[in-house]
N, C-alpha and C positions, 0 to 999 in steps of 0.2 A: 874379694868378699864372697863371691859365689862358691869358690873352693872351700872356704871356711864353713859355709852353711852345708855344703855337701858332707863334710866330715862330722858336723854337728848332728845331722840327721842320721848318718851311719852309726854314730856313737849311741844315739838314743834307741835305735833299733836293736843294737847289740845289747844294751842295758836291759831292754824289755825281754829279749830272748833268754838272757842269762837268768833274770829274776823270775819271769813267769814260766820259763822253761822247766825249772824244777817242780813247779806246780803241775805242769802237763805230764812230766815224767812220773811224778808220784801217782797221778791218776792212771797212767798206763800200767803200773804194777799193782794198783790198788786191789783189784779183785783176787790176784794170785798171792801177793806177798802178805796181805792182811787176812788171816784165816778166821778170826773171830770178830764179833761186834766191837769188842774192846779195842782190838788192834786197828780196826777201821776208824774208830773214833780217834785213836792216836795219830793216824795219818792225817785225818782232817784237822785235828788240833795243831799238828805241825805246820800245815799250810794255811789254816783258817785265818789267823790274824793278818795275813799279808797277801792272800791270793788276789783279792779284788783291787788292793792297792797297787800291786805289780802291773795291772792292766792300765794304770794311769800312764805308764810310759808308752804304751801302744797308742793311746789317744793323743798324748803329747807329741809323739813322732808324726802322727797324721796331721795334727794342727801345724806343726813346724814345716812339714812338707808343703802344705797348702799355702803358708805364708811365703816361704823362700822360693819354691818352684811351682807357681800356680799352674803353668801349662802342663807340667808333669802330673800334677794332682788331677787336673781335668781329664787328661788322656788316660791315665792308669785306672782311675776310679770308675770311669765309664766303660773302658775296655774289659776290666776285671769285675764287672758288675755281678755276674753270676757267682764266681767263687767268693767274692766279698760278702754276698748275701748268705752263702753257705757258712762262711766263717762267723758271721754275726749270729746266725741261729745256733751254731755250735757253742759260741761263747755264752749265749743265753741258756742253753741246755746244761752246760757245765755248772753255771751258777744255780740253776734250778736243782740240779742233782745234789749239790752241796747243802743248799739252804733248806730244801724241803725235807731232806733226810733228818736234819737236826730237829725238825718240828713235828715229825710223825713217829709215833711209838710202834706202829704195826710192823712186825718183821718183814712181811711180804712187801709192803710199800718201801721199806728201807732197802731191801734187796733190789727192788726195781730202780730206785734213785741211785743206788750204788752203780748199777749197770749204766745208767744214763751218764753219770759223772765220768766213769772210766772210758766208755766208748767215745764220748765227745772229746775227752782229753786226747785219746789216740788219734782221732780224725783231725783234730786241730793241729797236732804235730805234723801229720802227713801233709795237710794243706799248706801250712806255713813253709814247709820244705819245698813243696811243689811250686809255691809262689816265688821263692828264691830261684828255683830252676827255670821258671819262665823268664825272669829278669836276666839271668845269665845267658840263656839260650837265645833270647830275642823274640819279639812279637811282631805280627804282621801290620806294622804301622804304615799308613799311607802319607801322602804329601801334606795332608791337613792335620796330622798328628792323631788321627782316629784309628782305632782297630777294634775288632771284636773276635773273641775266640769262643767256640763251643766248649763244653766240658771235655770232650774228646772227639777225635776224628778216626784216624786209622792207627794211632799210637806210633806213627812214623814221623820223622822230621821231614818238613817240606815247606813250600811257600805258605800254605794255609795250615797252621798248627792248631791243636786244641790245648786246653789248659793241662790236660794229662796226656803225655806220650811216654815213650820208654825212658827218656832222660829225666823228665820232671817227676815221674814215678820213682826213679832211682834217688833223686834228691829228697823226695818225700820220705823214702825208707831210711836214708841217711839221717834225716832230721828226727825221725821216730826213734831210731836206735840211740842216737846221741842224747836226746832228751830223756829217754828211758833210763839210760845210765846216769845222767845228771840228776834226775829225780831220785834214783836209787841211792846215790851218794848222800843226797839231802835227807832222805828218810833214815838212812843209817846214822847220819850225824845227829838227828833230832830224837831218835828212839833208841831203845835198848832191848835186851832179852832176845827172844826168838825173832821178833819183827825186825830188829836191827840186823841180826845175822842173815835173815832171808834177803833183806835189801842189799847187803854187801854181796851175797851170792848172785843176785840178779845183775849187779854191776859187773861182777867178774865174768859172768856168761856173756854180757854185752860186749866186753872189751875186744875179743878177737873179731867179732862181727863188725864192730865200729872201726877197727884197724883196717880190715879188708875193704869195707865200704868207703872209707876215707880216700884211699888211694885209687880205688875203682872209679869213684866220682871225679877225681882229678884227671885221670886218664880220659874218661868220657867227656869231660869239659874241654880238654885240649882237642879231642877228636872232632867235636861239633863246632868249636870256635878257636882255631889255632892262634888268632890274634890276641887271645886273652893273656898270652905271655909277654906281650910287647912292653908293658909297663915294667915288668920284672927285669927285662933286658936293659931298659933305659935307666932305671933307678935301682941301684944295688941295695938300697935299704930294704927292698922287698924280700931279700933273703931271710930276714928276721921272721917272716910269716911261717914258712915251712919249718924253721928251727923251733919256733914256739909250739907249733902243732905236734911235731914229733916228740919234743921234750914233754909236753903235757900228757900225751899218750903214755910215755914211759913212766912218768910220775904216778899216773892213775894205776898202772899195772903194779908198780912197786908198793904204793901206799895202801891200797884197798885190802890186800890180804893181811897186812900188818895191823889193821884196825885203826889206821890214821885217816878217819873219815873226813876231817876238816881239810887236810892236805889234798886228799883225792877230790873233794868238792871244789876247792880252789883251782886245781889243775883242770878239772872239767870246765870250769868257768873260763879259764884262759884258752882252752881248746876251742870252745864256742866262739869266743871273741876273736881269736886268730883266724878262724875259718871265715867269719863274716867280714873282718877287716881285709882278709886276702881277696875276697870276692869284690869288695868295694875298690880296693887298690887296683885290681885287674881291669875293672870297668872304667874307672876315672879317665876322662871327664864325662863319660856317657852315663846318664842316669836311667835310661830305658832304651836298650838296643833294639833296632828294627831288624827284621829278616833281610831287608834291603838297606844296607848301611847308609845310603844317602838320606834316609829318613830318621836316623838316630836322633833321640832327644838327649841333649847334653846340658851341662850346667850353663852354657852360654846362650842357648836358645830357649831355655825354660825359666831362667831365674827372674825374680822380681827386680825392680829398679835398685840401683846401688844405694841411693839415699834411704829408701825403705829398709833395705837389708842392714844398713849401718845403725839406724835408729832402733830397729827391731832387736839387734844384738844386745843393746843395753837392757831392754825389758826382758828379753829371754834370759839374760844372765841373772837378773833378780829372781825370776821364776825358778831357774835351775838350782840356785843356791837354796831356796826354800824347799824345793822337792828333795834335794839330796839330804838336807838337814832333817827333814821329816823321816826319810827312809832310814837314816842312821839311827835316829831315836827309836823307831819302831823295832828295828832288828836288834838293837841292844836291849830293848825292853823284853823281848821274847826270846832272848838267847838261852842256850842250854837245852837239856832234854825236856820233852813235853811231859806234863803230868795231867792225868785225868782228874776231874773234879766237877764241881758245879759250874756250868757255863753253857755256852751256845752249842758247842760241838761235843 
Protein backbone atom coordinates (compact mmCIF):
# COMPACT_ATOMS: atom_id res chain seq x y z
CA UNK A 1 0.00 0.00 0.00
CA UNK A 2 2.84 2.41 0.77
CA UNK A 3 4.26 1.80 -2.72
CA UNK A 4 0.91 2.65 -4.28
CA UNK A 5 0.75 5.94 -2.39
CA UNK A 6 4.33 6.73 -3.41
CA UNK A 7 3.31 6.55 -7.06
CA UNK A 8 0.05 8.42 -6.43
CA UNK A 9 1.99 11.34 -4.95
CA UNK A 10 4.51 11.17 -7.82
CA UNK A 11 1.67 11.21 -10.38
CA UNK A 12 0.03 14.22 -8.71
CA UNK A 13 3.30 16.15 -8.69
CA UNK A 14 3.87 15.31 -12.36
CA UNK A 15 0.32 16.45 -13.17
CA UNK A 16 0.94 19.75 -11.42
CA UNK A 17 4.25 20.34 -13.22
CA UNK A 18 2.73 19.58 -16.63
CA UNK A 19 -0.35 21.77 -16.09
CA UNK A 20 1.05 24.69 -14.11
CA UNK A 21 4.34 24.36 -15.97
CA UNK A 22 2.93 25.89 -19.14
CA UNK A 23 1.65 28.83 -17.05
CA UNK A 24 5.15 29.38 -15.67
CA UNK A 25 6.66 29.00 -19.13
CA UNK A 26 4.18 31.46 -20.59
CA UNK A 27 5.21 33.89 -17.86
CA UNK A 28 8.89 33.33 -18.65
CA UNK A 29 8.47 34.45 -22.28
CA UNK A 30 5.73 36.97 -21.52
CA UNK A 31 7.78 40.17 -21.60
CA UNK A 32 9.72 39.25 -24.73
CA UNK A 33 7.26 37.30 -26.88
CA UNK A 34 4.29 39.61 -26.29
CA UNK A 35 5.25 42.99 -27.74
CA UNK A 36 2.00 44.91 -27.37
CA UNK A 37 -0.69 45.29 -24.74
CA UNK A 38 -3.07 43.28 -26.92
CA UNK A 39 -0.59 40.41 -27.25
CA UNK A 40 0.00 40.39 -23.49
CA UNK A 41 -3.73 40.22 -22.95
CA UNK A 42 -3.81 37.23 -25.31
CA UNK A 43 -1.18 35.40 -23.26
CA UNK A 44 -3.08 36.11 -20.05
CA UNK A 45 -6.36 35.09 -21.69
CA UNK A 46 -4.70 31.82 -22.78
CA UNK A 47 -3.74 30.89 -19.21
CA UNK A 48 -6.29 33.00 -17.35
CA UNK A 49 -9.15 30.47 -17.02
CA UNK A 50 -6.88 27.70 -15.69
CA UNK A 51 -3.76 29.11 -13.99
CA UNK A 52 -5.19 29.18 -10.46
CA UNK A 53 -7.03 25.89 -10.98
CA UNK A 54 -3.78 24.18 -11.96
CA UNK A 55 -2.33 25.04 -8.55
CA UNK A 56 -4.99 22.82 -6.98
CA UNK A 57 -2.77 19.88 -7.90
CA UNK A 58 0.08 21.37 -5.87
CA UNK A 59 -2.15 21.73 -2.81
CA UNK A 60 -3.64 18.28 -3.37
CA UNK A 61 -0.18 16.73 -3.65
CA UNK A 62 0.87 18.41 -0.40
CA UNK A 63 -2.26 17.19 1.35
CA UNK A 64 -1.80 13.66 0.02
CA UNK A 65 1.83 13.69 1.14
CA UNK A 66 0.74 14.76 4.64
CA UNK A 67 -1.82 11.94 4.79
CA UNK A 68 0.25 9.12 3.32
CA UNK A 69 3.75 9.97 4.59
CA UNK A 70 3.34 12.17 7.69
CA UNK A 71 6.93 11.81 8.86
CA UNK A 72 8.23 12.86 5.45
CA UNK A 73 5.87 15.83 5.46
CA UNK A 74 7.05 16.92 8.92
CA UNK A 75 10.72 16.57 8.04
CA UNK A 76 10.68 18.15 4.59
CA UNK A 77 8.37 21.04 5.37
CA UNK A 78 10.42 22.03 8.43
CA UNK A 79 13.79 21.51 6.73
CA UNK A 80 12.73 23.35 3.57
CA UNK A 81 11.00 26.11 5.52
CA UNK A 82 13.00 28.93 3.91
CA UNK A 83 12.58 27.92 0.25
CA UNK A 84 8.92 27.02 0.83
CA UNK A 85 8.34 30.51 2.19
CA UNK A 86 10.04 31.96 -0.89
CA UNK A 87 7.89 29.78 -3.16
CA UNK A 88 4.75 30.88 -1.31
CA UNK A 89 5.63 34.55 -1.83
CA UNK A 90 6.40 33.94 -5.49
CA UNK A 91 3.03 32.22 -5.97
CA UNK A 92 1.34 35.19 -4.32
CA UNK A 93 3.26 37.68 -6.45
CA UNK A 94 2.42 35.81 -9.63
CA UNK A 95 -1.27 35.95 -8.76
CA UNK A 96 -0.98 39.65 -7.90
CA UNK A 97 0.73 40.33 -11.22
CA UNK A 98 -2.04 38.63 -13.20
CA UNK A 99 -5.02 39.96 -11.26
CA UNK A 100 -3.92 43.53 -10.60
CA UNK A 101 -2.94 44.09 -14.22
CA UNK A 102 -6.46 43.26 -15.27
CA UNK A 103 -7.99 45.85 -12.93
CA UNK A 104 -5.66 48.82 -13.48
CA UNK A 105 -5.83 50.81 -16.70
CA UNK A 106 -2.68 52.88 -16.11
CA UNK A 107 0.06 51.71 -18.58
CA UNK A 108 2.86 52.30 -16.06
CA UNK A 109 1.23 50.10 -13.43
CA UNK A 110 0.36 47.49 -16.07
CA UNK A 111 4.02 47.33 -17.10
CA UNK A 112 5.02 47.02 -13.43
CA UNK A 113 2.66 44.10 -12.81
CA UNK A 114 3.77 42.51 -16.09
CA UNK A 115 7.32 42.45 -14.70
CA UNK A 116 6.07 41.05 -11.37
CA UNK A 117 4.23 38.25 -13.17
CA UNK A 118 7.12 37.35 -15.47
CA UNK A 119 9.93 37.50 -12.89
CA UNK A 120 7.96 35.50 -10.31
CA UNK A 121 7.18 32.86 -12.96
CA UNK A 122 10.88 32.56 -13.87
CA UNK A 123 11.98 32.30 -10.23
CA UNK A 124 9.29 29.73 -9.45
CA UNK A 125 10.52 27.50 -12.27
CA UNK A 126 14.09 27.78 -10.95
CA UNK A 127 13.10 27.06 -7.34
CA UNK A 128 10.92 24.09 -8.28
CA UNK A 129 13.83 22.65 -10.26
CA UNK A 130 16.24 23.29 -7.38
CA UNK A 131 13.79 21.55 -5.03
CA UNK A 132 13.91 18.42 -7.18
CA UNK A 133 17.70 18.72 -7.25
CA UNK A 134 17.77 18.77 -3.43
CA UNK A 135 15.66 15.63 -3.26
CA UNK A 136 17.86 13.76 -5.74
CA UNK A 137 21.13 15.00 -4.20
CA UNK A 138 20.09 14.33 -0.61
CA UNK A 139 19.81 16.55 2.44
CA UNK A 140 21.68 16.54 5.80
CA UNK A 141 19.14 14.46 7.74
CA UNK A 142 20.09 13.34 11.24
CA UNK A 143 18.91 10.32 13.25
CA UNK A 144 15.72 12.14 14.32
CA UNK A 145 14.73 12.96 10.73
CA UNK A 146 15.51 16.66 11.20
CA UNK A 147 17.58 18.84 8.90
CA UNK A 148 18.08 22.47 8.06
CA UNK A 149 19.72 23.99 4.99
CA UNK A 150 20.62 27.64 4.49
CA UNK A 151 19.85 29.15 1.13
CA UNK A 152 23.48 28.54 0.09
CA UNK A 153 26.90 27.79 1.61
CA UNK A 154 29.88 27.42 -0.72
CA UNK A 155 27.95 26.09 -3.77
CA UNK A 156 29.98 22.87 -3.34
CA UNK A 157 28.74 19.43 -2.37
CA UNK A 158 29.62 18.28 1.12
CA UNK A 159 28.17 17.10 4.44
CA UNK A 160 26.49 20.47 5.06
CA UNK A 161 24.82 21.58 1.88
CA UNK A 162 22.72 24.62 1.06
CA UNK A 163 19.49 24.78 -0.90
CA UNK A 164 21.52 26.15 -3.79
CA UNK A 165 24.78 24.58 -4.96
CA UNK A 166 26.17 23.87 -8.40
CA UNK A 167 23.99 20.77 -8.84
CA UNK A 168 20.70 22.25 -7.66
CA UNK A 169 21.34 25.41 -9.69
CA UNK A 170 21.85 23.13 -12.70
CA UNK A 171 18.52 21.37 -12.06
CA UNK A 172 16.89 24.78 -11.61
CA UNK A 173 18.19 25.91 -15.01
CA UNK A 174 16.99 22.64 -16.57
CA UNK A 175 13.53 23.28 -15.13
CA UNK A 176 13.50 26.88 -16.37
CA UNK A 177 14.48 25.96 -19.93
CA UNK A 178 12.08 23.00 -19.99
CA UNK A 179 9.11 25.00 -18.72
CA UNK A 180 9.96 27.94 -20.98
CA UNK A 181 9.77 25.61 -23.98
CA UNK A 182 6.61 24.01 -22.56
CA UNK A 183 4.96 27.39 -22.13
CA UNK A 184 6.07 28.47 -25.60
CA UNK A 185 4.36 25.45 -27.16
CA UNK A 186 1.19 26.26 -25.21
CA UNK A 187 1.18 29.94 -26.23
CA UNK A 188 1.78 28.89 -29.86
CA UNK A 189 -1.12 26.44 -29.55
CA UNK A 190 -3.52 29.03 -28.10
CA UNK A 191 -2.59 32.10 -30.17
CA UNK A 192 -1.95 32.97 -33.79
CA UNK A 193 -0.36 35.68 -35.96
CA UNK A 194 2.95 37.18 -34.84
CA UNK A 195 2.59 36.12 -31.20
CA UNK A 196 2.17 32.47 -32.13
CA UNK A 197 5.15 32.61 -34.50
CA UNK A 198 7.35 34.21 -31.83
CA UNK A 199 6.32 31.54 -29.33
CA UNK A 200 7.29 28.79 -31.78
CA UNK A 201 10.59 30.60 -32.34
CA UNK A 202 11.32 30.65 -28.61
CA UNK A 203 10.57 26.95 -28.35
CA UNK A 204 12.92 26.28 -31.26
CA UNK A 205 15.69 28.28 -29.54
CA UNK A 206 15.12 26.37 -26.30
CA UNK A 207 15.42 22.94 -27.92
CA UNK A 208 19.23 22.62 -28.29
CA UNK A 209 19.72 24.09 -24.80
CA UNK A 210 17.14 21.67 -23.41
CA UNK A 211 18.80 18.75 -25.19
CA UNK A 212 22.24 19.67 -23.84
CA UNK A 213 21.02 20.31 -20.29
CA UNK A 214 19.02 17.07 -20.21
CA UNK A 215 22.05 14.89 -20.74
CA UNK A 216 24.35 17.16 -18.72
CA UNK A 217 22.02 16.85 -15.73
CA UNK A 218 21.86 13.07 -16.10
CA UNK A 219 25.67 12.85 -16.13
CA UNK A 220 25.87 15.18 -13.13
CA UNK A 221 23.29 13.10 -11.25
CA UNK A 222 25.26 9.92 -11.85
CA UNK A 223 28.42 11.73 -10.72
CA UNK A 224 26.99 12.80 -7.35
CA UNK A 225 24.83 9.67 -6.68
CA UNK A 226 26.00 6.60 -8.68
CA UNK A 227 23.51 4.41 -6.80
CA UNK A 228 20.75 6.27 -8.64
CA UNK A 229 21.10 3.69 -11.43
CA UNK A 230 20.50 0.66 -9.19
CA UNK A 231 16.76 0.39 -9.86
CA UNK A 232 17.34 0.69 -13.59
CA UNK A 233 19.68 -2.30 -13.38
CA UNK A 234 17.24 -4.37 -11.32
CA UNK A 235 14.05 -3.54 -13.25
CA UNK A 236 14.37 -3.58 -17.02
CA UNK A 237 11.10 -1.69 -17.44
CA UNK A 238 13.09 1.41 -16.50
CA UNK A 239 14.53 1.49 -20.03
CA UNK A 240 11.19 3.00 -21.11
CA UNK A 241 12.07 6.25 -19.33
CA UNK A 242 15.08 7.26 -21.47
CA UNK A 243 13.26 6.02 -24.57
CA UNK A 244 10.30 8.34 -23.87
CA UNK A 245 12.65 11.25 -23.04
CA UNK A 246 14.62 10.92 -26.29
CA UNK A 247 11.52 10.27 -28.39
CA UNK A 248 9.78 13.30 -26.90
CA UNK A 249 12.73 15.55 -27.68
CA UNK A 250 12.78 14.23 -31.26
CA UNK A 251 9.05 14.83 -31.74
CA UNK A 252 9.37 18.39 -30.38
CA UNK A 253 12.17 19.12 -32.82
CA UNK A 254 10.18 17.70 -35.75
CA UNK A 255 6.71 19.05 -34.92
CA UNK A 256 7.45 22.63 -33.91
CA UNK A 257 8.88 23.95 -37.23
CA UNK A 258 5.99 22.30 -39.08
CA UNK A 259 3.43 24.24 -37.07
CA UNK A 260 2.10 21.16 -35.28
CA UNK A 261 1.76 22.96 -31.95
CA UNK A 262 -0.53 20.41 -30.32
CA UNK A 263 1.81 17.51 -31.08
CA UNK A 264 4.81 19.50 -29.81
CA UNK A 265 2.93 20.39 -26.61
CA UNK A 266 1.94 16.77 -26.01
CA UNK A 267 5.56 15.69 -26.57
CA UNK A 268 6.74 18.33 -24.11
CA UNK A 269 4.23 17.04 -21.55
CA UNK A 270 5.50 13.50 -22.05
CA UNK A 271 9.10 14.71 -21.67
CA UNK A 272 8.33 16.39 -18.33
CA UNK A 273 6.40 13.36 -17.10
CA UNK A 274 9.16 10.95 -18.12
CA UNK A 275 11.86 13.04 -16.41
CA UNK A 276 9.88 13.16 -13.15
CA UNK A 277 8.90 9.49 -13.31
CA UNK A 278 12.54 8.64 -14.01
CA UNK A 279 13.64 10.49 -10.87
CA UNK A 280 10.96 8.77 -8.76
CA UNK A 281 11.85 5.38 -10.25
CA UNK A 282 15.52 5.92 -9.45
CA UNK A 283 14.84 6.97 -5.84
CA UNK A 284 12.21 4.35 -4.93
CA UNK A 285 11.68 3.28 -2.13
CA UNK A 286 13.51 6.34 -0.76
CA UNK A 287 11.32 9.44 -0.49
CA UNK A 288 13.98 11.81 0.89
CA UNK A 289 17.62 10.74 0.67
CA UNK A 290 20.05 11.75 3.39
CA UNK A 291 23.67 12.72 2.80
CA UNK A 292 24.39 9.85 5.22
CA UNK A 293 22.35 6.98 3.78
CA UNK A 294 21.64 5.36 7.15
CA UNK A 295 19.22 8.22 7.79
CA UNK A 296 17.31 7.96 4.51
CA UNK A 297 13.55 8.47 4.75
CA UNK A 298 11.76 5.70 2.86
CA UNK A 299 8.19 4.62 2.23
CA UNK A 300 8.64 2.09 5.02
CA UNK A 301 9.69 4.40 7.86
CA UNK A 302 7.50 7.38 6.93
CA UNK A 303 4.17 5.89 5.80
CA UNK A 304 0.94 6.09 7.78
CA UNK A 305 -0.73 2.92 9.07
CA UNK A 306 -1.90 0.40 6.50
CA UNK A 307 -5.55 0.63 7.62
CA UNK A 308 -5.57 4.40 7.23
CA UNK A 309 -3.92 4.15 3.80
CA UNK A 310 -6.52 1.61 2.66
CA UNK A 311 -9.50 3.68 3.83
CA UNK A 312 -7.94 6.85 2.49
CA UNK A 313 -7.54 5.31 -0.95
CA UNK A 314 -11.32 5.04 -1.28
CA UNK A 315 -11.91 8.70 -0.46
CA UNK A 316 -8.92 9.82 -2.53
CA UNK A 317 -10.38 7.99 -5.54
CA UNK A 318 -13.67 9.88 -5.25
CA UNK A 319 -11.81 13.18 -5.01
CA UNK A 320 -9.51 12.34 -7.92
CA UNK A 321 -12.44 11.45 -10.18
CA UNK A 322 -14.14 14.77 -9.38
CA UNK A 323 -10.92 16.73 -9.96
CA UNK A 324 -10.15 15.02 -13.26
CA UNK A 325 -13.74 15.51 -14.43
CA UNK A 326 -13.58 19.20 -13.56
CA UNK A 327 -10.31 19.73 -15.43
CA UNK A 328 -11.56 17.85 -18.50
CA UNK A 329 -14.64 20.09 -18.52
CA UNK A 330 -12.65 23.32 -18.09
CA UNK A 331 -10.06 22.52 -20.75
CA UNK A 332 -12.73 21.44 -23.23
CA UNK A 333 -14.70 24.61 -22.52
CA UNK A 334 -11.71 26.85 -23.26
CA UNK A 335 -10.21 24.86 -26.12
CA UNK A 336 -9.15 26.56 -29.34
CA UNK A 337 -7.43 29.85 -30.07
CA UNK A 338 -8.06 32.65 -27.60
CA UNK A 339 -10.13 35.63 -28.62
CA UNK A 340 -10.05 39.04 -27.00
CA UNK A 341 -13.27 40.66 -25.95
CA UNK A 342 -15.11 41.80 -22.89
CA UNK A 343 -13.83 39.94 -19.90
CA UNK A 344 -11.47 39.79 -17.00
CA UNK A 345 -8.15 39.69 -18.91
